[in-house]
N, C-alpha and C positions, 0 to 999 in steps of 0.2 A: 466479440469484443465484450459482451456481458460477462463472460467467464474471466477474461483477463482483468477487467475492471475490479471484479470481486477479489481476485487473487493478488494482483499488484497494488491496486489502489486502496483496498480495505484491509489487506493483509490476511485474508481468509485462505489459508493454504489448503483447506479442505475442498476449495473450489477448483483447484488445479486439475487440468486435464491436458494430456498430450495432444499435439496437433497432428501427429502421425505416429505410426508404429510399424516397424519392419519395412520401412520404405513406402508404406501406403498411407496417404493422407486421410484423416477422418473426414467424412462428408458433413455437410451443414446439418443434415437430419440427425446424424449421430451426435454432433455437438449440441444441437438443440435438445435432444432427448436427455443428455447429461444435465443440461441446464434446468430443464423442467422437472426431471425425476429426482435429481440429487441436490442441486444447489438451492432452487427456490423453496422446497419444503424446509430445508435447514435454515434459510434466511429468517424465518419467523422467530427463531430462538436466538438470533444474534443481534447485538447492538452495533450500530454504525459508529465507528470511531470519529471523534471530532477532528483528529489530525491523521494524515496518512502515515503509514509505518515508515520508520527511518531505517534504511537498509545499510548495515555496516558489516564488517567482517566479524564473525562470531566463532567461538570455539565449537567444534563438532561435538554433538552429544553422543557419548559412548557409554556402554555399560560400565558400571563402577564395581570394582572388587575391593571391598573394605571401605575405608573412609577417604573422602576427598581431602587433598592436602590444603593447607591454608593458602598456598599460592594460587590454587585454582579458584578458591573463593574470592581472593583479591582480584584476579583477572576478570571474573564475572562482574564484580562491582565496578571495576574500571571501565568495562565495556558498556555498562549501563550509563555511567557518567559521560563517556565519550559520545553516546547517542544524544544526550541532553545538550552537551556542548556543541555538537554538530548542528542540531536544530536551532539553537540560539544564534550561532554564527550565520546560518542561512537566513534567518529572519532579519538579523542586523544588516546583512549584505543586501537583501531585498529592499529594506527601508532606505539604505544609502543610495541604491540605484534609482529609486523613485524620487528621492530628493534632487538627484542630478538630472531628472527628466527622462530616464530610461524605464519604460513600462509603468503601468498603473493598475493595480489589482482591482480597483473599483471600476475602472473603465472596462476591464475585461469581463466583469460580471453584468454589464448592461446589455439589454436586448439589442439586436442588430437594427431594429426599426423602432421609430418613436411611436408611443401609444396614441390612439385617436383621442382628440380633445372635444368635449362638448362646448359649443360656443353659444 
């Protein structure tokens, strides 16, 4: 789960590791070794993003022969704008749901048990 959290939650694609290869599942020890030897040393040099990555469809990066056309540049800009619009729509939808009484982000961040009080 630590590997998946860094890959999906933080967007660190370098943290990716397959769960199996050629029909053989990697053992917990093999995955732990990858975490300790590859991911954790690199983690020191990385910043934790304030927002999770927004997953959208993107143009596949291919080798370029010559110069990219203006249309490709426009598509790349439009893709970046779509990510921002998607994020804004998600925040707006979450706020509307909370106003209607569905979910509460602050409630979800509270600990499951109340703290001890000194009387």
